[in-house]
Residue frames relative to the residue before (quaternion, step in Angstrom):
aa qw qx qy qz dx dy dz
X 1.0000 0.0000 0.0000 0.0000 0.00 0.00 0.00
X 0.6730 0.4858 -0.2937 0.4741 3.57 0.93 -0.98
X 0.6352 0.5241 -0.3608 0.4378 3.62 0.96 -0.70
X 0.6597 0.4880 -0.3182 0.4749 3.63 0.95 -0.83
X 0.6542 0.5017 -0.3388 0.4533 3.65 0.98 -0.74
X 0.6126 0.5277 -0.3389 0.4810 3.63 1.02 -0.72
X 0.6626 0.5153 -0.3057 0.4494 3.61 0.88 -1.00
X 0.6578 0.5047 -0.2939 0.4757 3.53 0.95 -0.93
X 0.6667 0.4659 -0.3494 0.4652 3.67 0.88 -0.71
X 0.6121 0.5098 -0.4001 0.4532 3.68 0.93 -0.64
X 0.6790 0.4761 -0.3383 0.4448 3.68 0.77 -0.83
X 0.6430 0.5296 -0.3387 0.4375 3.63 1.01 -0.66
X 0.6222 0.5390 -0.3162 0.4715 3.51 1.05 -0.93
X 0.6615 0.4962 -0.3307 0.4547 3.61 0.90 -0.90
X 0.6536 0.4892 -0.3393 0.4673 3.71 0.86 -0.72
X 0.6870 0.4889 -0.3181 0.4334 3.59 0.81 -0.90
X 0.7164 0.4693 -0.2384 0.4579 3.63 0.96 -0.86
X 0.4557 0.6893 -0.4405 0.3509 3.54 1.31 -0.10
X 0.1876 -0.8378 0.5103 0.0507 3.61 -0.48 1.26
X 0.7772 0.2810 -0.1154 0.5511 3.51 1.14 -0.64
X 0.2186 -0.8149 0.5267 0.1035 3.49 -0.74 1.12
X 0.1796 -0.7465 0.6225 0.1517 3.63 -0.77 0.75
X 0.1729 -0.8273 0.5304 0.0668 3.52 -0.69 1.30
X 0.7450 0.1531 -0.1936 0.6197 3.55 1.35 0.01
X 0.7125 -0.4042 0.3333 0.4668 3.63 -1.33 0.17
X 0.4673 -0.7113 0.4620 0.2493 3.61 -1.00 0.94
X 0.4892 0.6342 -0.4752 0.3643 3.60 1.23 -0.01
X 0.6611 0.4723 -0.3622 0.4568 3.69 1.00 -0.33
X 0.5913 -0.6201 0.4101 0.3124 3.49 -1.27 0.65
X 0.4596 -0.6862 0.5023 0.2561 3.51 -0.92 1.00
X 0.4008 -0.6648 0.5687 0.2719 3.54 -1.30 0.46
X 0.1351 -0.7901 0.5975 0.0202 3.48 -0.62 1.18
X 0.1523 -0.7869 0.5946 0.0637 3.67 -0.94 0.85
X 0.0602 -0.7602 0.6466 0.0185 3.57 -1.27 0.85
X 0.2787 -0.7212 0.6023 0.1986 3.50 -1.21 0.51
X 0.2540 -0.8257 0.4814 0.1480 3.54 -0.28 1.27
X 0.7592 -0.2667 0.2041 0.5575 3.56 0.93 -0.91
X 0.4379 -0.6441 0.5451 0.3102 3.51 -1.33 -0.29
X 0.8442 -0.1445 0.0760 0.5106 3.57 -0.55 1.19
X 0.6651 -0.4352 0.3899 0.4650 3.59 -0.72 -1.09
X 0.5949 -0.5413 0.4814 0.3483 3.40 -1.46 0.38
X 0.6751 0.5326 -0.3029 0.4109 3.58 1.16 -0.43
X 0.7276 0.3759 -0.2395 0.5214 3.67 1.17 0.00
X 0.0950 -0.7883 0.6048 0.0616 3.61 -1.18 0.38
X 0.0900 0.7904 -0.6020 0.0696 3.59 -0.73 0.89
X 0.8672 -0.1272 0.0857 0.4738 3.62 -0.65 1.06
X 0.9074 -0.1588 0.1113 0.3729 3.42 -1.13 -0.98
X 0.7584 0.3866 -0.1520 0.5023 3.53 1.00 -1.01
X 0.0061 0.8398 -0.5421 0.0302 3.61 -0.22 1.13
X 0.8254 0.0537 0.0390 0.5606 3.62 0.95 -0.72
X 0.7917 -0.3741 0.2708 0.4000 3.43 -1.45 0.04
X 0.6623 0.5154 -0.2780 0.4674 3.47 1.04 -0.92
X 0.5834 0.5427 -0.3564 0.4879 3.66 1.12 -0.42
X 0.6317 0.5011 -0.3260 0.4935 3.57 1.00 -0.72
X 0.6459 0.4877 -0.3215 0.4915 3.66 0.92 -0.90
X 0.6674 0.4801 -0.3440 0.4535 3.66 0.86 -0.67
X 0.5393 0.5766 -0.3931 0.4713 3.64 1.19 -0.33
X 0.2987 -0.8299 0.4135 0.2260 3.43 1.18 -0.88
X 0.7982 0.0687 -0.0108 0.5983 3.58 1.28 -0.42
X 0.0373 0.7574 -0.6512 -0.0297 3.50 -1.40 0.25
X 0.4522 -0.6657 0.5133 0.2981 3.53 -1.22 0.16
X 0.0900 -0.7943 0.6006 0.0165 3.55 -0.99 0.79
X 0.1175 -0.7551 0.6421 0.0615 3.51 -1.15 0.97
X 0.1462 -0.7666 0.6203 0.0789 3.56 -1.17 0.65
X 0.1142 -0.8044 0.5830 0.0040 3.56 -0.96 0.96
X 0.4963 -0.6654 0.4929 0.2608 3.43 -1.06 0.95
X 0.5617 -0.5834 0.4190 0.4106 3.71 -1.01 0.49
X 0.6119 0.5627 -0.3699 0.4149 3.52 1.12 -0.33
X 0.5727 -0.5909 0.3552 0.4436 3.53 1.45 -0.31
X 0.5924 0.5587 -0.4023 0.4185 3.63 1.12 -0.17
X 0.5996 -0.5557 0.4511 0.3580 3.55 -1.39 0.34
X 0.2458 -0.7435 0.6032 0.1512 3.49 -1.13 0.74
X 0.6945 -0.2469 0.1155 0.6658 3.51 1.25 -0.90
X 0.1521 -0.7848 0.5992 0.0441 3.66 -1.13 0.74
X 0.8798 0.1319 -0.1422 0.4340 3.46 -1.37 0.67
X 0.3012 0.7798 -0.5018 0.2223 3.48 1.22 0.61
X 0.4782 -0.6741 0.5098 0.2389 3.54 -1.15 0.95
X 0.0605 -0.7479 0.6608 0.0177 3.66 -0.65 1.18
X 0.1286 -0.8308 0.5381 -0.0612 3.49 -0.58 1.32
X 0.3639 -0.7108 0.5397 0.2667 3.67 -0.87 0.73
X 0.1162 -0.8372 0.5332 0.0345 3.57 -0.06 1.27
X 0.0909 -0.7704 0.6303 0.0316 3.67 -0.85 0.94
X 0.1779 -0.7825 0.5930 0.0663 3.58 -0.25 1.23
X 0.5480 -0.5999 0.4645 0.3522 3.56 -1.16 0.46
X 0.8080 0.1944 -0.1259 0.5417 3.73 0.85 -0.55
X 0.7151 0.3803 -0.2823 0.5141 3.70 0.76 0.90
X 0.6181 -0.5623 0.4027 0.3735 3.41 -1.37 0.22
X 0.5370 -0.6294 0.4706 0.3067 3.56 -1.05 0.87
X 0.1630 0.7723 -0.6042 0.1093 3.54 -1.05 0.64
X 0.5980 -0.5665 0.4426 0.3544 3.48 -1.32 0.32
X 0.0057 0.8143 -0.5791 0.0382 3.50 -0.93 1.01
X 0.4673 -0.6471 0.4961 0.3419 3.69 -1.11 0.35
X 0.1567 -0.7627 0.6131 0.1337 3.48 -1.16 0.76
X 0.5571 -0.6072 0.4519 0.3416 3.50 -1.15 0.67
X 0.4079 -0.7412 0.4725 0.2470 3.57 -0.75 0.92
X 0.6297 0.5133 -0.3364 0.4762 3.58 1.20 -0.37
X 0.7941 0.0766 -0.0004 0.6029 3.51 0.87 -0.98
X 0.2346 -0.8360 0.4790 0.1290 3.67 0.14 1.29
X 0.5471 0.5953 -0.4196 0.4125 3.65 1.20 -0.04
X 0.6718 0.4718 -0.2759 0.5000 3.55 1.27 -0.34
X 0.2802 -0.6919 0.6424 0.1735 3.60 -1.10 0.87
X 0.0596 -0.7840 0.6158 0.0510 3.56 -1.10 0.66
X 0.3996 -0.6979 0.5549 0.2129 3.54 -1.40 0.32
X 0.1411 -0.7154 0.6716 0.1312 3.57 -1.25 0.51
X 0.2445 -0.7774 0.5732 0.0854 3.50 -1.15 0.74
X 0.5912 -0.5996 0.4155 0.3440 3.52 -1.18 0.57
X 0.4896 -0.6716 0.4500 0.3267 3.69 -0.73 0.83
X 0.7313 -0.4211 0.2923 0.4499 3.61 -1.24 0.13
X 0.7389 0.3914 -0.2757 0.4742 3.70 0.80 -0.61
X 0.4482 -0.7678 0.3836 0.2498 3.47 1.38 0.09
X 0.6899 0.4426 -0.2883 0.4951 3.57 1.29 0.30
X 0.0166 0.7736 -0.6313 0.0530 3.52 -1.17 0.85
X 0.2770 -0.6717 0.6413 0.2467 3.50 -1.48 0.14
X 0.1923 -0.7989 0.5652 0.0724 3.58 -0.99 0.88
X 0.0065 -0.7448 0.6673 0.0059 3.48 -1.29 0.69
X 0.1519 -0.7784 0.6082 -0.0353 3.55 -0.79 1.42
X 0.0899 0.8053 -0.5859 0.0149 3.60 -1.11 0.41
X 0.1453 -0.7399 0.6508 0.0893 3.49 -1.40 0.40
X 0.4991 -0.1834 -0.8433 0.0776 1.59 -1.81 1.68
X 0.6794 -0.4908 0.3711 0.3998 3.52 -1.31 0.54
X 0.7558 0.2045 -0.1201 0.6103 3.64 1.00 -0.87
X 0.4063 -0.7504 0.4790 0.2058 3.54 -0.33 1.32
X 0.6145 0.5642 -0.3469 0.4286 3.65 1.13 -0.58
X 0.5643 0.5841 -0.3745 0.4473 3.59 1.30 -0.09
X 0.4560 0.6370 -0.4716 0.4048 3.59 1.18 -0.06
X 0.3260 -0.8146 0.4665 0.1118 3.50 -0.96 1.01
X 0.7666 -0.4352 0.2337 0.4102 3.55 -1.19 0.12
X 0.5972 0.5664 -0.3192 0.4696 3.53 1.40 -0.55
X 0.7495 0.4477 -0.2299 0.4301 3.48 0.97 -0.73
X 0.5592 -0.5096 0.4944 0.4279 3.64 -1.25 0.03
X 0.3681 -0.6843 0.5767 0.2524 3.57 -0.86 0.99
X 0.1672 -0.7719 0.6045 0.1036 3.49 -1.20 0.66
X 0.0603 0.8071 -0.5861 0.0386 3.62 -0.74 0.84
X 0.7948 0.3171 -0.2057 0.4749 3.62 -1.23 0.13
X 0.2776 0.7572 -0.5500 0.2168 3.61 1.00 0.76
X 0.1936 0.7699 -0.5853 0.1652 3.46 -0.91 1.10
X 0.2877 -0.7053 0.5970 0.2516 3.46 -1.39 -0.10
X 0.1049 -0.7689 0.6284 0.0530 3.58 -0.88 1.01
X 0.5537 -0.6455 0.4170 0.3208 3.51 -0.95 1.00
X 0.7271 0.4730 -0.2376 0.4371 3.63 0.94 -0.92
X 0.8231 0.2062 -0.0745 0.5238 3.56 1.13 -0.59
X 0.5754 -0.6320 0.3867 0.3464 3.68 1.13 0.27
X 0.7833 -0.2938 0.2730 0.4749 3.49 -1.40 -0.64
X 0.0039 -0.7897 0.6124 -0.0374 3.46 -1.12 0.93
X 0.1851 0.7585 -0.6198 0.0799 3.54 -1.15 0.67
X 0.3494 -0.6926 0.5838 0.2394 3.52 -1.39 0.21
X 0.1359 -0.7809 0.6095 0.0175 3.54 -1.05 0.94
X 0.0259 0.7806 -0.6244 0.0103 3.51 -1.25 0.70
X 0.3090 -0.7595 0.5393 0.1920 3.57 -0.86 0.82
X 0.5529 -0.5724 0.4683 0.3839 3.54 -1.20 0.53
X 0.4856 -0.6396 0.5044 0.3173 3.63 -1.29 0.47
X 0.8131 0.1352 -0.0232 0.5658 3.58 1.03 -0.85
X 0.0511 -0.7781 0.6223 0.0683 3.59 -0.99 0.70
X 0.2749 -0.7384 0.5960 0.1546 3.57 -1.02 0.82
X 0.1193 0.7723 -0.6059 0.1487 3.59 -0.63 1.24
X 0.2197 0.8421 -0.4695 0.1489 3.56 0.84 1.00
X 0.7807 0.2747 -0.1436 0.5427 3.65 1.01 -0.69
X 0.6336 -0.5249 0.4054 0.3984 3.52 -1.37 0.31
X 0.6058 0.5435 -0.3566 0.4588 3.59 1.16 -0.57
X 0.6067 0.5334 -0.3212 0.4943 3.54 1.10 -0.68
X 0.6065 0.5549 -0.3077 0.4791 3.61 1.08 -0.95
X 0.6836 0.5022 -0.2782 0.4507 3.54 0.75 -1.11
X 0.6681 0.5226 -0.2679 0.4569 3.48 0.95 -1.01
X 0.6137 0.5777 -0.2976 0.4484 3.52 1.25 -0.89
X 0.7251 0.4593 -0.2260 0.4606 3.53 0.95 -1.04
X 0.6899 0.4935 -0.2731 0.4538 3.57 1.20 -0.44
X 0.5424 0.6563 -0.3966 0.3432 3.61 1.33 -0.08
X 0.6341 -0.5568 0.4005 0.3571 3.43 -1.30 0.34
X 0.1234 -0.7461 0.6414 0.1292 3.57 -1.23 0.49
X 0.4746 -0.6964 0.4746 0.2540 3.51 -1.28 0.47
X 0.0398 0.7595 -0.6461 0.0644 3.56 -0.77 1.06
X 0.1009 -0.7918 0.5979 0.0734 3.58 -1.15 0.42
X 0.1444 -0.7668 0.6151 0.1129 3.54 -1.33 0.28
X 0.0706 -0.7739 0.6208 0.1037 3.65 -1.13 0.58
X 0.0786 -0.7352 0.6689 0.0764 3.36 -1.35 0.43
X 0.0514 -0.8504 0.5236 0.0001 3.59 -0.02 1.24
X 0.8330 0.1517 -0.1559 0.5087 3.40 -1.27 0.72
X 0.2760 0.7670 -0.5180 0.2592 3.68 0.88 0.91
X 0.0717 -0.7725 0.6308 0.0129 3.50 -0.88 0.99
X 0.6217 -0.6003 0.3486 0.3628 3.53 -1.20 0.57
X 0.5488 0.6205 -0.3848 0.4072 3.50 1.27 -0.41
X 0.6181 0.5541 -0.3492 0.4348 3.62 1.20 -0.41
X 0.5557 -0.5980 0.4164 0.4002 3.59 1.28 -0.12
X 0.8058 -0.2223 0.1791 0.5189 3.53 -1.06 -0.74
X 0.4854 -0.6368 0.5227 0.2926 3.44 -1.30 0.56
X 0.1697 -0.8276 0.5349 0.0103 3.50 -0.23 1.45
X 0.0933 -0.8259 0.5560 -0.0069 3.58 -0.49 1.18
X 0.0847 -0.7648 0.6375 0.0396 3.49 -1.08 0.96
X 0.2902 -0.7976 0.5031 0.1629 3.48 -0.46 1.17
X 0.1766 -0.7935 0.5791 0.0614 3.55 -1.08 0.73
X 0.3927 -0.7003 0.5464 0.2384 3.63 -1.17 0.60
X 0.2544 -0.8048 0.5203 0.1296 3.63 -0.41 1.13
X 0.7071 0.4528 -0.2199 0.4966 3.57 1.38 -0.39
X 0.3590 -0.6441 0.6094 0.2916 3.56 -1.34 0.18
X 0.1994 -0.7389 0.6212 0.1687 3.50 -1.30 0.04
X 0.1303 -0.7658 0.6262 0.0664 3.59 -1.22 0.66
X 0.0636 -0.7704 0.6336 0.0318 3.53 -1.32 0.58
X 0.3332 -0.7429 0.5610 0.1497 3.55 -1.28 0.43
X 0.0202 -0.8110 0.5843 -0.0224 3.41 -1.07 0.90
X 0.4011 -0.7634 0.4604 0.2105 3.66 -0.91 0.70
X 0.2227 -0.8027 0.5294 0.1607 3.56 -0.49 1.09
X 0.7229 -0.2805 0.1268 0.6186 3.62 1.01 -0.67
X 0.0646 -0.7996 0.5961 -0.0327 3.51 -1.32 0.42
X 0.5598 -0.5611 0.4495 0.4120 3.55 -1.16 0.24
X 0.5174 -0.6203 0.4725 0.3525 3.59 -1.06 0.67
X 0.8259 0.2044 -0.1967 0.4873 3.51 -1.22 0.77
X 0.3989 0.6608 -0.5092 0.3807 3.52 1.15 0.69
X 0.1949 -0.7394 0.6315 0.1287 3.65 -1.03 0.67
X 0.2338 -0.7271 0.6314 0.1338 3.46 -1.02 0.98
X 0.2396 -0.7992 0.5364 0.1275 3.68 -0.39 1.22
X 0.7977 -0.2059 0.1464 0.5476 3.51 0.75 -0.87
X 0.2259 -0.7250 0.6231 0.1870 3.55 -1.39 0.36
X 0.1141 -0.8073 0.5790 0.0066 3.49 -0.95 1.04
X 0.1917 -0.7229 0.6569 0.0957 3.51 -1.16 0.82
X 0.1604 -0.8093 0.5646 0.0234 3.47 -0.90 1.19
X 0.8282 0.3073 -0.1860 0.4302 3.54 -1.18 0.59
X 0.5249 0.6302 -0.4371 0.3691 3.58 1.17 0.21
X 0.5084 -0.5988 0.5147 0.3436 3.57 -1.32 0.26
X 0.1568 -0.8325 0.5300 0.0391 3.49 -0.48 1.23
X 0.7435 0.2366 -0.1668 0.6029 3.58 1.39 0.00
X 0.1856 0.8105 -0.5493 0.0828 3.52 -1.19 0.47
X 0.3796 -0.7141 0.5296 0.2559 3.46 -1.29 0.08
X 0.2100 -0.7972 0.5573 0.0992 3.64 -0.80 0.92
X 0.1079 0.7629 -0.6354 0.0505 3.55 -0.91 0.80
X 0.0684 0.8131 -0.5764 0.0451 3.54 -0.98 0.73
X 0.1855 -0.7663 0.6044 0.1141 3.65 -0.68 1.01
X 0.4843 0.6315 -0.4739 0.3769 3.71 1.17 0.22
X 0.4497 -0.6305 0.5705 0.2735 3.45 -1.30 0.59
X 0.1114 -0.8359 0.5264 0.1084 3.69 -0.06 0.98
X 0.4612 0.5852 -0.4770 0.4662 3.63 1.36 0.32
X 0.3969 -0.6827 0.5636 0.2424 3.47 -1.15 0.81
X 0.2609 -0.7806 0.5311 0.2016 3.60 -0.36 0.99
X 0.3496 -0.7697 0.5171 0.1338 3.45 -0.93 0.97
X 0.4175 0.6589 -0.5378 0.3201 3.55 0.73 1.08
X 0.8412 -0.0855 -0.0096 0.5338 3.53 -0.44 1.20
X 0.6131 -0.6155 0.3269 0.3721 3.51 1.22 0.62
X 0.2983 0.7852 -0.5053 0.1977 3.54 1.20 0.35
X 0.8610 -0.0877 0.0159 0.5008 3.53 -0.72 1.13
X 0.0652 0.9044 -0.4209 0.0265 3.49 1.00 0.93
X 0.6628 0.5031 -0.3224 0.4513 3.60 1.18 -0.43
X 0.0467 -0.8406 0.5395 0.0114 3.56 1.15 -0.65
X 0.2195 0.8477 -0.4454 0.1867 3.49 0.84 1.09
X 0.6870 0.5118 -0.2324 0.4606 3.49 1.15 0.50
X 0.1779 0.5921 -0.7810 -0.0889 3.34 -1.55 0.33
X 0.3540 -0.7907 0.4580 0.1992 3.47 -0.71 0.99
X 0.6751 -0.4519 0.3824 0.4402 3.57 -1.33 0.12
X 0.6149 0.5640 -0.3763 0.4028 3.62 1.04 -0.53
X 0.5624 0.5879 -0.4239 0.3979 3.58 1.05 -0.06
X 0.6301 0.5404 -0.3147 0.4604 3.53 1.20 -0.30
X 0.1042 -0.7190 0.6803 0.0967 3.49 -1.22 0.77
X 0.1755 -0.8336 0.5183 0.0758 3.53 -0.04 1.28
X 0.1485 -0.7948 0.5875 0.0329 3.57 -1.09 0.88
X 0.6990 0.4962 -0.2992 0.4191 3.50 -1.18 0.24
X 0.5315 -0.5867 0.4886 0.3668 3.64 -1.26 0.08
X 0.5445 -0.5930 0.4510 0.3853 3.60 -1.06 0.49
X 0.1739 -0.7932 0.5833 0.0161 3.43 -1.18 0.92
X 0.5586 -0.6050 0.4770 0.3072 3.41 -1.48 -0.18
X 0.1047 -0.7863 0.6031 0.0838 3.59 -1.13 0.61
X 0.1159 -0.8536 0.5061 -0.0431 3.47 -0.33 1.45
X 0.0907 -0.7802 0.6177 0.0394 3.62 -0.88 1.02
X 0.2313 -0.7607 0.5993 0.0929 3.58 -0.61 1.24
X 0.0860 -0.8376 0.5389 -0.0249 3.44 -0.79 1.27
X 0.0593 0.8463 -0.5281 -0.0374 3.52 0.82 -1.06
X 0.3240 0.7191 -0.5093 0.3443 3.58 0.72 1.27
X 0.2192 -0.7907 0.5637 0.0951 3.52 -0.84 1.05
X 0.3827 -0.6823 0.5989 0.1714 3.54 -1.38 0.71
X 0.6414 -0.2987 -0.7060 0.0326 1.55 -1.54 2.07
X 0.4105 0.7559 -0.4571 0.2260 3.58 1.27 0.11
X 0.8004 0.3110 -0.1367 0.4940 3.49 0.85 -1.00
X 0.7845 0.0085 0.0240 0.6196 3.52 1.24 -0.64
X 0.2175 -0.7940 0.5602 0.0919 3.56 -0.99 0.93
X 0.7051 -0.4282 0.3391 0.4521 3.52 -1.29 0.09
X 0.8249 0.1925 -0.2109 0.4879 3.58 -1.12 0.89
X 0.5827 0.5851 -0.3905 0.4070 3.63 1.09 0.08
X 0.5616 -0.6049 0.4437 0.3490 3.54 -1.18 0.42
X 0.3054 -0.7549 0.5476 0.1922 3.59 -0.84 0.90
X 0.7901 -0.1990 0.1579 0.5579 3.62 0.65 -0.84
X 0.6418 0.5300 -0.4320 0.3473 3.40 -1.51 0.50
X 0.5532 0.0116 -0.7663 -0.3265 1.53 -2.34 -0.35
X 0.2743 -0.7546 0.5840 0.1199 3.54 -1.29 0.63
X 0.4423 -0.7156 0.4765 0.2556 3.57 -0.86 0.91
X 0.0247 -0.7946 0.6066 -0.0113 3.64 -1.00 0.95
X 0.5217 -0.6350 0.4593 0.3372 3.47 -1.11 0.40
X 0.4901 -0.6414 0.4760 0.3490 3.67 -0.75 0.87
X 0.2195 0.7738 -0.5641 0.1868 3.59 -1.01 0.92
X 0.5359 -0.5724 0.4849 0.3873 3.58 -1.17 0.40
X 0.3879 -0.7509 0.4889 0.2160 3.66 -0.91 0.82
X 0.7743 0.0419 -0.0262 0.6309 3.57 1.21 -0.46
X 0.3319 0.6962 -0.5829 0.2558 3.54 -0.50 1.25
X 0.8037 0.1173 -0.1166 0.5716 3.58 -0.89 0.97
X 0.7948 -0.2191 0.2375 0.5137 3.50 -0.97 -1.06
X 0.6123 0.5702 -0.3822 0.3923 3.64 1.17 -0.17
X 0.0805 0.7741 -0.6222 0.0844 3.52 -1.09 0.90
X 0.2138 -0.8013 0.5456 0.1209 3.59 -0.30 1.25
X 0.0889 -0.8106 0.5771 -0.0437 3.46 -0.88 1.15
X 0.2636 -0.7461 0.5958 0.1374 3.46 -1.33 0.52
X 0.0258 0.7636 -0.6450 -0.0110 3.48 -1.31 0.60
X 0.2718 -0.7579 0.5847 0.0991 3.48 -1.27 0.67
X 0.2164 -0.7368 0.6295 0.1186 3.51 -1.04 0.94
X 0.1231 0.8403 -0.5191 0.0958 3.49 -0.62 0.93
X 0.2260 -0.7443 0.5971 0.1962 3.79 -0.96 0.32
X 0.1560 0.7365 -0.6458 0.1276 3.37 -1.15 1.10
X 0.8370 0.0596 -0.1213 0.5302 3.52 -1.06 1.02
X 0.6610 -0.5622 0.2393 0.4356 3.44 1.06 1.26
X 0.6438 0.4557 -0.3745 0.4874 3.69 1.01 0.52
X 0.2694 -0.7492 0.5904 0.1321 3.49 -1.00 0.95
X 0.0147 -0.8197 0.5678 -0.0737 3.51 -0.82 1.17
X 0.2686 -0.7168 0.6219 0.1651 3.46 -1.21 0.69
X 0.3881 -0.7446 0.4815 0.2511 3.63 -0.60 1.08
X 0.6474 -0.4466 0.4297 0.4436 3.48 -1.37 0.04
X 0.4685 -0.6387 0.5264 0.3089 3.46 -1.34 0.39
X 0.0724 -0.8257 0.5594 -0.0073 3.61 -0.57 1.11
X 0.5184 -0.6789 0.4436 0.2713 3.54 -0.96 0.92
X 0.2686 -0.7962 0.5240 0.1391 3.63 -0.79 0.80
X 0.5210 0.6301 -0.4173 0.3968 3.55 1.32 0.02
X 0.0205 0.7701 -0.6373 -0.0198 3.53 -1.12 0.83
X 0.6582 -0.5215 0.3712 0.3962 3.49 -1.31 0.23
X 0.6704 0.4719 -0.2836 0.4973 3.58 1.22 -0.44
X 0.7936 0.1417 -0.0735 0.5872 3.53 1.20 -0.60
X 0.0216 0.8677 -0.4918 0.0685 3.52 0.58 1.33
X 0.8157 0.1120 -0.0625 0.5641 3.57 1.29 -0.22
X 0.4306 -0.6324 0.5607 0.3167 3.50 -1.30 0.23
X 0.1684 -0.8042 0.5669 0.0593 3.48 -0.69 1.19
X 0.5839 -0.5819 0.4159 0.3842 3.63 -1.10 0.62
X 0.8250 0.2006 -0.2248 0.4780 3.54 -1.18 0.94
X 0.5859 0.5241 -0.4022 0.4694 3.69 1.14 0.20
X 0.1738 -0.7465 0.6270 0.1391 3.51 -1.40 0.44
X 0.1445 -0.8214 0.5509 0.0321 3.50 -0.80 0.98
X 0.2661 -0.7815 0.5528 0.1139 3.58 -1.00 0.96
X 0.1513 -0.7695 0.6146 0.0846 3.54 -0.87 0.96
X 0.2291 -0.8053 0.5451 0.0447 3.49 -0.67 1.18
X 0.1673 -0.8280 0.5277 0.0890 3.63 -0.49 1.06
X 0.0929 -0.7737 0.6246 0.0507 3.47 -0.88 0.93
X 0.0665 -0.8712 0.4846 -0.0424 3.52 -0.06 1.41
X 0.8241 -0.1567 0.0825 0.5380 3.66 1.02 0.38
X 0.2664 -0.7621 0.5718 0.1456 3.59 -1.18 0.45
X 0.6733 -0.5399 0.2933 0.4111 3.61 0.95 0.76
X 0.4897 0.6121 -0.4432 0.4349 3.54 1.21 0.44
X 0.6822 -0.5638 0.3011 0.3550 3.46 -1.21 -0.04
X 0.7121 0.3181 -0.2415 0.5774 3.46 1.42 0.37
X 0.5068 -0.6416 0.4870 0.3070 3.57 -1.22 0.65
X 0.1189 -0.7631 0.6317 0.0672 3.57 -0.81 0.97
X 0.1077 -0.8332 0.5424 0.0032 3.48 0.10 1.47
X 0.2482 0.7089 -0.6473 0.1299 3.52 -1.23 0.89
X 0.2650 -0.7455 0.5968 0.1336 3.45 -1.26 0.36
X 0.0713 -0.7480 0.6553 0.0776 3.50 -1.15 0.69
X 0.2172 -0.7815 0.5756 0.1039 3.52 -1.09 0.62
X 0.1159 -0.7763 0.6184 0.0386 3.44 -1.26 0.83
X 0.2702 -0.7468 0.5693 0.2127 3.59 -1.03 0.58
X 0.3058 -0.7680 0.5349 0.1748 3.69 -0.68 1.05
X 0.0534 -0.7759 0.6285 -0.0149 3.45 -0.76 1.28
X 0.5717 -0.5832 0.4319 0.3828 3.60 -1.01 0.53
X 0.7393 0.3482 -0.2874 0.4996 3.59 -0.70 1.08
X 0.6392 0.4348 -0.3066 0.5553 3.60 1.41 -0.19
X 0.2947 -0.7327 0.5788 0.2031 3.49 -1.25 0.39
X 0.7305 -0.4437 0.2697 0.4436 3.60 -1.13 -0.07
X 0.6199 0.4762 -0.3665 0.5047 3.64 1.26 -0.01
X 0.0661 0.8056 -0.5785 0.1092 3.69 0.96 0.83
X 0.4342 -0.7635 0.4213 0.2260 3.52 -0.65 1.17
X 0.7032 0.4696 -0.2719 0.4594 3.66 0.93 -0.82
X 0.1421 0.7795 -0.6013 0.1025 3.55 0.07 1.19
X 0.2231 -0.7650 0.5966 0.0957 3.56 -1.07 0.80
X 0.3750 -0.7157 0.5614 0.1788 3.37 -1.00 1.14
X 0.3495 -0.7804 0.4796 0.1967 3.58 -0.62 1.11
X 0.6314 0.5776 -0.3517 0.3795 3.50 1.04 -0.83
């Protein structure tokens, strides 16, 4: 009886200590995943700039689709595993028991399409970001999802600002027509959204900026792309792949307003040349096309009077649209210490290597 009990205990310990699950025969080749980079070295948007930023996130979701269009696996947890005695690499985690690592294997025809995204749970996107729903891959039309901007953002205090800057943003990566003969599945994440921020050029002293509103922009839309946004590494063809264009978006709904509540006073809460608010995520779009004209207005209080400024177009010949992965700074000139507010806006495009004193400012008025 003791011998049987000891034998049973050994078997039980072996099962409990099993860390890696094999879900198909090991004679098939494992699917290995690498993160190559984030978009391009020529753009910058919010939190995730490069491969190390993805590693610091520690995880992302990955879907795989058969060439026939059916699902192979979905919403699988890809985790940056750092073993004590080996090289760190991306591994699959069991969704039921996250303490277990699992393996996936190439199907019989050795070909799959892949779609990865951050955050792993899209419901974790916050009120400052464009919400993302219905994310999927369709064999006939590629990547698809629906996006919607919030109508109002509260950004009144430094605590809110810090919280704003620490929140998640949505990025995704595709690897289309990937076969096991290509080796690891190399993913390059891209930013499908643009971002804007606001800075104060000058203002009357003791003026309070109550809110900034953008009018007539598309606040919801559908994204679809049959393009392979991963930069293929055959002979260095198009190695930077620094784009998904505005043309990828099919915008729906009527143009709406985007309001940012600030309630910041000069010079107590914000001073000249300092950042007022942002960055805020916006849907890529043309700023002035056809009957559409995106405009900005500022509600402020000065000399005991609350005023809403005129609506001024923000489109320029140099910055006619918001492009994915780009961040744009709108600089407010709200007066020059005379007895009237001289309202104007200049816009600058932030490129990697430039600072906030970007020389080529364009007067919108």
